[in-house]
C-alpha positions as CSV (number, residue, x, y, z in Angstrom):
1,M,0.0,0.0,0.0
2,I,1.3,3.4,-0.8
3,K,0.1,6.8,0.5
4,V,-1.2,9.3,-2.3
5,T,-2.3,12.9,-2.1
6,R,-5.4,14.3,-3.9
7,L,-5.3,17.5,-5.5
8,N,-7.3,19.1,-2.7
9,G,-4.6,17.9,-0.2
10,T,-6.4,15.0,1.4
11,T,-4.4,11.6,1.5
12,F,-5.4,8.0,0.9
13,T,-3.8,4.9,0.7
14,L,-3.8,3.0,-2.5
15,N,-3.0,-0.8,-3.2
16,A,0.0,-0.6,-5.5
17,L,-0.4,-4.0,-6.9
18,Y,-3.4,-2.8,-8.9
19,I,-1.7,0.1,-10.6
20,E,-1.6,-0.3,-14.4
21,T,-0.2,3.0,-15.4
22,I,1.1,6.2,-13.9
23,E,1.0,9.3,-16.4
24,S,1.6,13.0,-16.1
25,L,-1.1,14.7,-18.2
26,P,0.0,17.4,-16.6
27,D,-1.6,16.2,-13.4
28,T,-0.4,12.7,-12.2
29,T,-3.2,10.3,-13.2
30,I,-3.0,6.8,-11.8
31,T,-5.0,4.1,-13.6
32,L,-5.7,0.9,-11.8
33,T,-6.2,-2.5,-13.5
34,N,-10.0,-2.3,-13.2
35,G,-10.1,0.9,-15.1
36,K,-10.7,3.4,-12.1
37,K,-8.6,6.7,-12.3
38,Y,-7.1,8.8,-9.7
39,I,-5.6,12.3,-9.9
40,A,-2.8,12.9,-7.6
41,R,-0.9,16.0,-6.4
42,D,2.0,13.6,-6.1
43,S,4.5,13.5,-9.1
44,A,4.8,10.4,-11.2
45,K,8.5,10.0,-10.1
46,K,7.5,10.1,-6.5
47,I,4.7,7.7,-6.8
48,N,6.9,5.4,-8.9
49,E,9.4,5.5,-5.9
50,R,6.8,4.5,-3.4
51,V,5.5,1.7,-5.5
52,L,9.1,0.3,-5.9
53,A,9.7,0.6,-2.2
54,F,6.4,-1.0,-1.5
55,Y,7.4,-3.9,-3.9
56,R,10.7,-4.2,-2.2
57,S,9.0,-4.3,1.2
58,V,7.0,-7.3,0.1
59,H,9.7,-8.9,-1.7
60,L,8.2,-8.7,-5.1
61,L,11.5,-7.6,-6.9
62,G,13.5,-10.5,-5.7
63,V,16.6,-10.3,-3.5
64,D,18.2,-6.9,-2.9
65,P,21.8,-6.6,-4.5
66,P,24.5,-6.9,-1.7
67,V,25.5,-3.6,0.0
68,R,29.2,-2.5,-0.7
69,G,31.5,-3.4,2.0
70,D,29.3,-6.4,3.1
71,S,31.8,-8.9,4.5
72,H,29.9,-11.7,2.5
73,E,31.0,-10.4,-1.0
74,E,33.7,-12.4,-2.7
């Protein structure tokens, strides 16, 4: 789930798994897989960052790459 801000400043939580597209038209428009659209104050870049962070938090993107300096690197 990600937090999104409407144009009027109110916030809501959106299930990122249902996002099909995020466009800047010039307002950020989020289209879900069911066709429902939301207009957001947040930039498309910021929403994409939140979606990626959510995917990482639920391990949908696989294993994170090792951190530099990790003693387990070979």
